[in-house]
NUVEX-205119 format. One record per residue (C-alpha): residue in three letters; x, y, z. Coordinates in Angstrom, 2 decimals. Example, Ala and Ser with C-alpha at 12.3 -4.5 7.8 and 13.67 -1.06 7.14 Angstrom:
2
+------+---------+---------+---------+
: resn :    east :   north :      up :
+------+---------+---------+---------+
:  ALA :   12.30 :   -4.50 :    7.80 :
:  SER :   13.67 :   -1.06 :    7.14 :
+------+---------+---------+---------+
This chain:
410
+------+---------+---------+---------+
: resn :    east :   north :      up :
+------+---------+---------+---------+
:  UNK :  127.40 :  224.48 :  148.68 :
:  UNK :  127.59 :  227.84 :  146.93 :
:  UNK :  129.98 :  230.28 :  148.61 :
:  UNK :  128.27 :  233.60 :  149.12 :
:  UNK :  130.10 :  236.74 :  148.07 :
:  UNK :  129.02 :  238.80 :  151.05 :
:  UNK :  128.71 :  242.61 :  151.01 :
:  UNK :  130.83 :  243.21 :  147.92 :
:  UNK :  129.93 :  246.90 :  147.85 :
:  UNK :  131.62 :  247.56 :  151.18 :
:  UNK :  134.57 :  245.35 :  150.26 :
:  UNK :  135.13 :  247.24 :  147.01 :
:  UNK :  134.81 :  250.63 :  148.68 :
:  UNK :  137.22 :  249.56 :  151.42 :
:  UNK :  139.90 :  248.46 :  148.98 :
:  UNK :  139.38 :  251.56 :  146.78 :
:  UNK :  139.95 :  253.73 :  149.86 :
:  UNK :  143.30 :  252.01 :  150.44 :
:  UNK :  142.36 :  249.52 :  153.19 :
:  UNK :  143.40 :  246.18 :  151.73 :
:  UNK :  142.62 :  244.12 :  154.84 :
:  UNK :  139.69 :  244.01 :  157.21 :
:  UNK :  142.12 :  244.52 :  160.08 :
:  UNK :  143.43 :  247.81 :  158.66 :
:  UNK :  139.88 :  249.01 :  158.07 :
:  UNK :  138.86 :  248.05 :  161.59 :
:  UNK :  141.79 :  249.98 :  163.08 :
:  UNK :  140.88 :  253.07 :  161.06 :
:  UNK :  137.28 :  252.83 :  162.26 :
:  UNK :  138.25 :  252.06 :  165.85 :
:  UNK :  136.29 :  248.78 :  166.00 :
:  UNK :  137.05 :  245.09 :  166.36 :
:  UNK :  137.79 :  243.24 :  163.12 :
:  UNK :  134.81 :  240.96 :  163.82 :
:  UNK :  132.54 :  243.96 :  163.37 :
:  UNK :  133.98 :  244.57 :  159.91 :
:  UNK :  133.41 :  240.91 :  159.05 :
:  UNK :  129.75 :  241.26 :  160.04 :
:  UNK :  129.39 :  244.36 :  157.90 :
:  UNK :  130.94 :  242.51 :  154.94 :
:  UNK :  128.65 :  239.51 :  155.36 :
:  UNK :  125.55 :  238.74 :  153.24 :
:  UNK :  123.31 :  240.34 :  155.87 :
:  UNK :  125.23 :  243.32 :  157.24 :
:  UNK :  123.70 :  244.80 :  160.41 :
:  UNK :  122.74 :  248.47 :  160.38 :
:  UNK :  125.59 :  250.46 :  162.04 :
:  UNK :  125.12 :  252.91 :  164.87 :
:  UNK :  124.95 :  256.61 :  163.84 :
:  UNK :  128.57 :  257.33 :  164.82 :
:  UNK :  129.77 :  254.35 :  162.80 :
:  UNK :  127.69 :  255.49 :  159.84 :
:  UNK :  129.58 :  258.78 :  159.84 :
:  UNK :  132.95 :  257.06 :  160.10 :
:  UNK :  132.13 :  254.61 :  157.30 :
:  UNK :  130.99 :  257.33 :  154.92 :
:  UNK :  133.96 :  259.56 :  155.73 :
:  UNK :  136.52 :  256.81 :  155.19 :
:  UNK :  135.05 :  255.43 :  151.98 :
:  UNK :  133.39 :  258.47 :  150.44 :
:  UNK :  130.19 :  256.49 :  149.82 :
:  UNK :  126.64 :  256.62 :  151.17 :
:  UNK :  125.37 :  253.84 :  153.42 :
:  UNK :  123.20 :  252.52 :  150.58 :
:  UNK :  126.20 :  252.47 :  148.22 :
:  UNK :  128.11 :  250.52 :  150.88 :
:  UNK :  125.52 :  247.73 :  150.74 :
:  UNK :  123.54 :  248.61 :  153.86 :
:  UNK :  119.74 :  248.64 :  153.93 :
:  UNK :  117.88 :  251.16 :  156.08 :
:  UNK :  115.77 :  249.20 :  158.62 :
:  UNK :  112.02 :  249.59 :  158.27 :
:  UNK :  110.70 :  252.63 :  160.08 :
:  UNK :  114.10 :  254.37 :  160.20 :
:  UNK :  114.60 :  257.82 :  158.66 :
:  UNK :  117.32 :  258.32 :  156.11 :
:  UNK :  120.58 :  258.74 :  158.10 :
:  UNK :  122.08 :  262.19 :  158.32 :
:  UNK :  125.25 :  261.02 :  156.56 :
:  UNK :  123.18 :  259.87 :  153.59 :
:  UNK :  121.06 :  263.04 :  153.54 :
:  UNK :  124.19 :  265.14 :  153.43 :
:  UNK :  125.34 :  263.13 :  150.43 :
:  UNK :  122.71 :  264.90 :  148.36 :
:  UNK :  124.56 :  268.18 :  148.89 :
:  UNK :  127.17 :  268.70 :  146.16 :
:  UNK :  130.79 :  269.18 :  147.25 :
:  UNK :  131.79 :  272.73 :  148.05 :
:  UNK :  134.13 :  274.21 :  145.51 :
:  UNK :  135.73 :  277.53 :  144.64 :
:  UNK :  138.82 :  279.53 :  145.45 :
:  UNK :  140.49 :  278.42 :  148.66 :
:  UNK :  138.68 :  275.08 :  148.96 :
:  UNK :  139.87 :  271.61 :  148.08 :
:  UNK :  137.42 :  269.10 :  146.61 :
:  UNK :  135.26 :  267.41 :  149.22 :
:  UNK :  135.34 :  263.66 :  149.79 :
:  UNK :  133.10 :  262.10 :  147.11 :
:  UNK :  129.77 :  261.11 :  148.59 :
:  UNK :  127.45 :  260.56 :  145.64 :
:  UNK :  126.59 :  256.90 :  145.21 :
:  UNK :  127.37 :  257.20 :  141.50 :
:  UNK :  130.63 :  259.09 :  141.95 :
:  UNK :  133.74 :  257.86 :  140.15 :
:  UNK :  136.14 :  256.19 :  142.58 :
:  UNK :  139.77 :  255.71 :  141.63 :
:  UNK :  141.65 :  252.56 :  142.69 :
:  UNK :  144.11 :  252.75 :  145.58 :
:  UNK :  147.01 :  252.48 :  143.12 :
:  UNK :  146.30 :  255.99 :  141.85 :
:  UNK :  148.07 :  257.45 :  144.90 :
:  UNK :  151.40 :  255.80 :  144.08 :
:  UNK :  151.09 :  256.79 :  140.44 :
:  UNK :  150.45 :  260.42 :  141.37 :
:  UNK :  153.31 :  260.39 :  143.89 :
:  UNK :  155.71 :  259.11 :  141.23 :
:  UNK :  155.14 :  262.17 :  139.06 :
:  UNK :  155.48 :  264.45 :  142.08 :
:  UNK :  158.82 :  262.82 :  142.86 :
:  UNK :  160.00 :  263.33 :  139.27 :
:  UNK :  159.13 :  267.03 :  139.38 :
:  UNK :  161.09 :  267.34 :  142.62 :
:  UNK :  164.18 :  265.95 :  140.89 :
:  UNK :  163.67 :  268.01 :  137.73 :
:  UNK :  163.59 :  271.24 :  139.74 :
:  UNK :  167.36 :  271.31 :  140.02 :
:  UNK :  168.06 :  271.30 :  136.29 :
:  UNK :  164.96 :  272.23 :  134.26 :
:  UNK :  164.29 :  275.91 :  133.50 :
:  UNK :  161.61 :  277.27 :  135.85 :
:  UNK :  159.49 :  278.66 :  133.03 :
:  UNK :  159.40 :  275.16 :  131.56 :
:  UNK :  158.82 :  273.23 :  134.78 :
:  UNK :  156.28 :  275.54 :  136.42 :
:  UNK :  153.42 :  274.90 :  133.95 :
:  UNK :  153.93 :  271.14 :  134.26 :
:  UNK :  153.84 :  271.36 :  138.07 :
:  UNK :  150.68 :  273.47 :  137.88 :
:  UNK :  148.97 :  270.97 :  135.60 :
:  UNK :  149.95 :  268.18 :  137.98 :
:  UNK :  148.36 :  270.12 :  140.85 :
:  UNK :  145.13 :  270.43 :  138.83 :
:  UNK :  145.16 :  266.67 :  138.32 :
:  UNK :  145.66 :  266.18 :  142.05 :
:  UNK :  142.57 :  268.26 :  142.81 :
:  UNK :  140.55 :  266.09 :  140.45 :
:  UNK :  141.87 :  262.92 :  142.07 :
:  UNK :  140.98 :  264.23 :  145.53 :
:  UNK :  137.35 :  264.34 :  144.40 :
:  UNK :  137.57 :  260.70 :  143.31 :
:  UNK :  139.38 :  259.13 :  146.27 :
:  UNK :  138.76 :  258.54 :  149.96 :
:  UNK :  140.41 :  257.20 :  153.08 :
:  UNK :  144.10 :  256.37 :  152.90 :
:  UNK :  144.19 :  256.90 :  149.16 :
:  UNK :  142.83 :  260.42 :  149.48 :
:  UNK :  145.32 :  261.27 :  152.22 :
:  UNK :  148.22 :  259.99 :  150.12 :
:  UNK :  147.08 :  262.00 :  147.11 :
:  UNK :  146.62 :  265.06 :  149.34 :
:  UNK :  150.18 :  264.75 :  150.66 :
:  UNK :  151.61 :  264.54 :  147.14 :
:  UNK :  149.41 :  267.47 :  146.08 :
:  UNK :  150.70 :  269.53 :  149.02 :
:  UNK :  154.26 :  268.79 :  147.95 :
:  UNK :  153.39 :  269.71 :  144.36 :
:  UNK :  151.96 :  273.06 :  145.38 :
:  UNK :  154.94 :  273.65 :  147.66 :
:  UNK :  157.24 :  273.11 :  144.69 :
:  UNK :  155.16 :  275.50 :  142.59 :
:  UNK :  155.38 :  278.11 :  145.34 :
:  UNK :  159.14 :  277.70 :  145.61 :
:  UNK :  159.51 :  278.19 :  141.86 :
:  UNK :  157.34 :  281.30 :  141.98 :
:  UNK :  159.22 :  282.85 :  144.88 :
:  UNK :  162.86 :  281.83 :  144.40 :
:  UNK :  163.12 :  281.18 :  140.67 :
:  UNK :  160.67 :  283.65 :  139.15 :
:  UNK :  160.55 :  286.27 :  141.97 :
:  UNK :  156.75 :  286.39 :  141.98 :
:  UNK :  155.92 :  286.60 :  145.69 :
:  UNK :  152.35 :  287.73 :  145.05 :
:  UNK :  151.72 :  284.43 :  143.28 :
:  UNK :  153.72 :  282.35 :  145.73 :
:  UNK :  151.56 :  283.35 :  148.71 :
:  UNK :  148.24 :  281.91 :  147.45 :
:  UNK :  150.02 :  278.85 :  146.09 :
:  UNK :  151.56 :  278.07 :  149.47 :
:  UNK :  148.14 :  278.53 :  151.08 :
:  UNK :  146.76 :  275.83 :  148.78 :
:  UNK :  149.72 :  273.65 :  149.72 :
:  UNK :  148.88 :  274.11 :  153.41 :
:  UNK :  145.25 :  273.16 :  152.81 :
:  UNK :  146.32 :  269.98 :  151.04 :
:  UNK :  148.73 :  269.12 :  153.87 :
:  UNK :  145.78 :  269.54 :  156.22 :
:  UNK :  143.76 :  267.07 :  154.15 :
:  UNK :  146.68 :  264.65 :  154.45 :
:  UNK :  147.05 :  265.41 :  158.17 :
:  UNK :  150.80 :  265.77 :  157.57 :
:  UNK :  152.06 :  268.17 :  160.23 :
:  UNK :  155.70 :  268.06 :  159.13 :
:  UNK :  154.84 :  268.97 :  155.56 :
:  UNK :  152.57 :  271.69 :  156.91 :
:  UNK :  155.48 :  273.05 :  158.94 :
:  UNK :  157.70 :  273.13 :  155.84 :
:  UNK :  155.03 :  275.04 :  153.92 :
:  UNK :  154.55 :  277.56 :  156.73 :
:  UNK :  158.31 :  278.12 :  156.97 :
:  UNK :  158.48 :  278.76 :  153.23 :
:  UNK :  155.63 :  281.22 :  153.55 :
:  UNK :  157.70 :  283.11 :  156.16 :
:  UNK :  160.27 :  283.92 :  153.46 :
:  UNK :  157.76 :  286.18 :  151.70 :
:  UNK :  157.29 :  288.78 :  154.47 :
:  UNK :  160.83 :  288.18 :  155.70 :
:  UNK :  162.38 :  289.25 :  152.41 :
:  UNK :  160.05 :  292.25 :  152.35 :
:  UNK :  161.27 :  293.36 :  155.79 :
:  UNK :  158.00 :  292.53 :  157.56 :
:  UNK :  159.51 :  290.87 :  160.60 :
:  UNK :  156.29 :  290.57 :  162.65 :
:  UNK :  154.49 :  288.57 :  159.98 :
:  UNK :  157.55 :  286.44 :  159.25 :
:  UNK :  158.04 :  285.56 :  162.92 :
:  UNK :  154.33 :  284.80 :  163.35 :
:  UNK :  154.57 :  282.27 :  160.53 :
:  UNK :  157.73 :  280.79 :  162.01 :
:  UNK :  155.95 :  280.28 :  165.35 :
:  UNK :  153.23 :  278.41 :  163.47 :
:  UNK :  155.85 :  276.35 :  161.61 :
:  UNK :  157.56 :  275.34 :  164.85 :
:  UNK :  154.21 :  274.45 :  166.41 :
:  UNK :  153.39 :  272.13 :  163.53 :
:  UNK :  156.88 :  270.60 :  163.70 :
:  UNK :  156.34 :  269.67 :  167.35 :
:  UNK :  153.28 :  267.65 :  166.37 :
:  UNK :  155.21 :  265.51 :  163.88 :
:  UNK :  157.77 :  264.99 :  165.58 :
:  UNK :  160.53 :  266.50 :  163.47 :
:  UNK :  164.02 :  265.16 :  162.71 :
:  UNK :  167.08 :  267.17 :  163.71 :
:  UNK :  167.81 :  268.22 :  160.13 :
:  UNK :  164.34 :  269.72 :  159.81 :
:  UNK :  164.66 :  271.65 :  163.07 :
:  UNK :  168.04 :  272.97 :  161.96 :
:  UNK :  166.46 :  274.16 :  158.72 :
:  UNK :  163.74 :  276.01 :  160.64 :
:  UNK :  166.48 :  277.88 :  162.49 :
:  UNK :  168.15 :  278.67 :  159.17 :
:  UNK :  164.90 :  280.03 :  157.70 :
:  UNK :  164.32 :  282.22 :  160.74 :
:  UNK :  167.93 :  283.40 :  160.51 :
:  UNK :  167.41 :  284.34 :  156.87 :
:  UNK :  164.33 :  286.38 :  157.78 :
:  UNK :  166.16 :  288.08 :  160.66 :
:  UNK :  169.07 :  288.90 :  158.34 :
:  UNK :  166.72 :  290.45 :  155.79 :
:  UNK :  165.19 :  292.52 :  158.58 :
:  UNK :  168.62 :  293.78 :  159.73 :
:  UNK :  168.97 :  291.62 :  162.84 :
:  UNK :  172.22 :  289.88 :  162.00 :
:  UNK :  173.27 :  289.22 :  165.60 :
:  UNK :  170.06 :  287.29 :  166.24 :
:  UNK :  170.49 :  285.52 :  162.92 :
:  UNK :  174.03 :  284.36 :  163.75 :
:  UNK :  172.80 :  283.03 :  167.09 :
:  UNK :  170.07 :  281.04 :  165.28 :
:  UNK :  172.60 :  279.63 :  162.84 :
:  UNK :  174.88 :  278.54 :  165.68 :
:  UNK :  171.92 :  276.75 :  167.23 :
:  UNK :  171.16 :  275.16 :  163.85 :
:  UNK :  174.74 :  273.88 :  163.62 :
:  UNK :  174.42 :  272.30 :  167.07 :
:  UNK :  171.08 :  270.73 :  166.15 :
:  UNK :  172.40 :  269.37 :  162.86 :
:  UNK :  175.29 :  267.69 :  164.68 :
:  UNK :  172.87 :  265.70 :  166.82 :
:  UNK :  171.77 :  262.17 :  165.99 :
:  UNK :  168.11 :  262.19 :  165.08 :
:  UNK :  165.64 :  259.49 :  166.09 :
:  UNK :  163.40 :  260.37 :  163.16 :
:  UNK :  164.24 :  260.07 :  159.44 :
:  UNK :  164.40 :  263.13 :  157.24 :
:  UNK :  161.43 :  263.18 :  154.82 :
:  UNK :  162.32 :  262.41 :  151.21 :
:  UNK :  160.80 :  265.67 :  149.98 :
:  UNK :  163.24 :  267.75 :  152.05 :
:  UNK :  165.97 :  267.91 :  149.41 :
:  UNK :  166.69 :  271.63 :  149.77 :
:  UNK :  168.85 :  271.51 :  152.91 :
:  UNK :  172.22 :  270.09 :  153.96 :
:  UNK :  175.25 :  271.15 :  156.04 :
:  UNK :  176.53 :  273.01 :  152.98 :
:  UNK :  173.23 :  274.87 :  152.63 :
:  UNK :  173.38 :  275.85 :  156.29 :
:  UNK :  176.90 :  277.17 :  155.74 :
:  UNK :  175.56 :  279.17 :  152.79 :
:  UNK :  172.99 :  280.80 :  155.10 :
:  UNK :  175.79 :  281.53 :  157.54 :
:  UNK :  178.09 :  283.07 :  154.92 :
:  UNK :  175.35 :  285.41 :  153.71 :
:  UNK :  174.57 :  286.53 :  157.25 :
:  UNK :  178.27 :  287.12 :  157.99 :
:  UNK :  178.42 :  289.21 :  154.82 :
:  UNK :  175.43 :  291.31 :  155.88 :
:  UNK :  176.91 :  291.67 :  159.38 :
:  UNK :  180.13 :  293.03 :  157.90 :
:  UNK :  182.24 :  290.08 :  158.99 :
:  UNK :  183.97 :  289.93 :  155.62 :
:  UNK :  186.97 :  287.63 :  156.32 :
:  UNK :  184.68 :  285.11 :  158.02 :
:  UNK :  182.16 :  285.32 :  155.21 :
:  UNK :  184.87 :  284.76 :  152.59 :
:  UNK :  186.13 :  281.66 :  154.40 :
:  UNK :  182.63 :  280.25 :  154.97 :
:  UNK :  181.46 :  280.77 :  151.39 :
:  UNK :  184.65 :  279.36 :  149.88 :
:  UNK :  184.12 :  276.27 :  152.02 :
:  UNK :  180.56 :  275.95 :  150.70 :
:  UNK :  181.86 :  275.83 :  147.13 :
:  UNK :  184.09 :  272.91 :  148.08 :
:  UNK :  181.17 :  271.01 :  149.67 :
:  UNK :  178.57 :  271.56 :  146.97 :
:  UNK :  177.43 :  268.79 :  144.65 :
:  UNK :  177.98 :  269.11 :  140.91 :
:  UNK :  174.20 :  269.30 :  140.35 :
:  UNK :  173.66 :  272.35 :  142.58 :
:  UNK :  173.87 :  274.96 :  139.83 :
:  UNK :  171.24 :  277.25 :  141.32 :
:  UNK :  172.86 :  277.39 :  144.73 :
:  UNK :  176.28 :  277.85 :  143.15 :
:  UNK :  174.98 :  281.03 :  141.48 :
:  UNK :  174.00 :  282.41 :  144.89 :
:  UNK :  177.37 :  281.53 :  146.46 :
:  UNK :  179.28 :  283.18 :  143.62 :
:  UNK :  177.09 :  286.24 :  144.05 :
:  UNK :  177.76 :  286.41 :  147.78 :
:  UNK :  181.50 :  286.00 :  147.25 :
:  UNK :  181.35 :  288.80 :  144.71 :
:  UNK :  179.59 :  290.94 :  147.31 :
:  UNK :  182.31 :  290.14 :  149.87 :
:  UNK :  185.02 :  291.30 :  147.47 :
:  UNK :  183.07 :  294.42 :  146.49 :
:  UNK :  182.68 :  295.35 :  150.16 :
:  UNK :  186.41 :  294.65 :  150.67 :
:  UNK :  187.40 :  297.10 :  147.91 :
:  UNK :  188.46 :  294.38 :  145.47 :
:  UNK :  186.49 :  295.18 :  142.28 :
:  UNK :  188.42 :  292.78 :  140.04 :
:  UNK :  187.71 :  289.79 :  142.29 :
:  UNK :  184.11 :  290.93 :  142.69 :
:  UNK :  183.67 :  291.03 :  138.91 :
:  UNK :  185.30 :  287.63 :  138.51 :
:  UNK :  182.84 :  285.98 :  140.89 :
:  UNK :  179.93 :  287.87 :  139.33 :
:  UNK :  180.89 :  286.57 :  135.89 :
:  UNK :  181.07 :  283.03 :  137.27 :
:  UNK :  177.55 :  283.52 :  138.59 :
:  UNK :  176.40 :  284.67 :  135.15 :
:  UNK :  177.95 :  281.55 :  133.66 :
:  UNK :  175.77 :  279.46 :  135.94 :
:  UNK :  172.67 :  281.48 :  135.09 :
:  UNK :  173.20 :  280.64 :  131.43 :
:  UNK :  172.89 :  276.98 :  132.40 :
:  UNK :  169.87 :  277.31 :  134.71 :
:  UNK :  168.02 :  280.54 :  135.32 :
:  UNK :  167.51 :  281.48 :  138.97 :
:  UNK :  166.03 :  284.88 :  139.80 :
:  UNK :  167.44 :  284.83 :  143.33 :
:  UNK :  170.92 :  284.43 :  141.86 :
:  UNK :  170.38 :  287.35 :  139.48 :
:  UNK :  169.24 :  289.48 :  142.43 :
:  UNK :  172.61 :  288.82 :  144.07 :
:  UNK :  174.49 :  289.97 :  140.95 :
:  UNK :  172.45 :  293.15 :  140.67 :
:  UNK :  173.26 :  293.94 :  144.32 :
:  UNK :  176.95 :  293.49 :  143.56 :
:  UNK :  176.75 :  295.77 :  140.55 :
:  UNK :  175.17 :  298.49 :  142.65 :
:  UNK :  177.95 :  298.08 :  145.21 :
:  UNK :  180.51 :  298.53 :  142.40 :
:  UNK :  179.16 :  301.94 :  141.36 :
:  UNK :  182.28 :  303.74 :  142.73 :
:  UNK :  184.37 :  301.59 :  140.35 :
:  UNK :  182.06 :  301.74 :  137.35 :
:  UNK :  184.74 :  303.26 :  135.11 :
:  UNK :  187.18 :  300.42 :  135.79 :
:  UNK :  187.60 :  298.06 :  132.87 :
:  UNK :  186.61 :  295.01 :  134.91 :
:  UNK :  183.25 :  296.61 :  135.79 :
:  UNK :  182.66 :  297.60 :  132.17 :
:  UNK :  183.39 :  294.03 :  131.15 :
:  UNK :  180.88 :  292.87 :  133.74 :
:  UNK :  178.29 :  295.26 :  132.29 :
:  UNK :  178.86 :  293.74 :  128.86 :
:  UNK :  177.93 :  290.37 :  130.34 :
:  UNK :  175.18 :  291.66 :  132.58 :
:  UNK :  173.44 :  293.58 :  129.81 :
:  UNK :  173.96 :  291.21 :  126.92 :
:  UNK :  170.95 :  290.51 :  124.74 :
:  UNK :  170.13 :  287.11 :  126.21 :
:  UNK :  170.62 :  288.11 :  129.84 :
:  UNK :  168.67 :  291.37 :  129.52 :
:  UNK :  165.70 :  289.76 :  127.76 :
:  UNK :  165.75 :  286.90 :  130.27 :
:  UNK :  165.67 :  289.33 :  133.18 :
:  UNK :  163.03 :  291.69 :  131.76 :
:  UNK :  160.71 :  288.85 :  130.84 :
:  UNK :  160.38 :  287.88 :  134.53 :
+------+---------+---------+---------+
């Protein structure tokens, strides 16, 4: 006897969407696996209207492309009629799920391949110059948008999650490394849209919290706190690990500090320390590589500095230097800058200049606009000592050809 192949169109679309077994596909559709077997048989029965919509949404194909035949006397299903409408595109919209019967469909393996490059960019962020990395990250985001239009189901969601992380990285570079908040805002919005496509609430929370930095650093507390409320709401849906919740407190503390509310900020940091000390039931996501106990201490030291608690700030920041990894050049620049600010506020210009020069040494290795901002703040604080030799020596470093051109070009 000749073994019949069955409904190969539905089988192929199922696998391309990332559902490698009939059981997984059945669970996604909310039906019994026997129903999937019937649909993948040589004579698949015509699904009910609600199932038609689920099938087309999960696979990105029309009912005809999935191997189904419209029963005689039936009108074309609404899901198939809508397939004739081209995907909506333009600013602010991600590509729609492909629905044309002739649309290119990528294999499920494309998600892992795309994620691998996203992971590499995440690692490269800590050492590659931002002006070099940013264009590569942007091009990778463009590729992700194209892949979204050629994937469906689990594959599309996986690509969307990696795309959200890619846009988040681009937004971080724009805001922290290049000091381009006007560009970072729209980029983070695209990241949030992609996280929505992936239905990844925790990643959405991380994006919203990063977006709170923009108004927070500008002194717009109301907008920053509104975004933090949204970030915490999304985190509750996840659920979130303790380290993530501690980071949310640290972000809110940073915004409060920038808005002059240091007492509130210190309270938030204390709560973050308590949260971080707890054992978490949930694993920290791999993409959250920007936070640690040392990073929390760095937040705390900066807030103590702004609050005028100089001896405490000096002790905290010196402890951060001891805890930092050798690869954390960007963060080391910030810590040196804050220590310089502590010494400047303490009336110790020589120590302030020494730390500022150490920060400049780090900037020559890896540029970081946030670090340069710290040094400029220190130099302004040293105005009463500008005729001292140590400050003049600092100016020679601060306004050297390479440093000046680097700063003015951003």
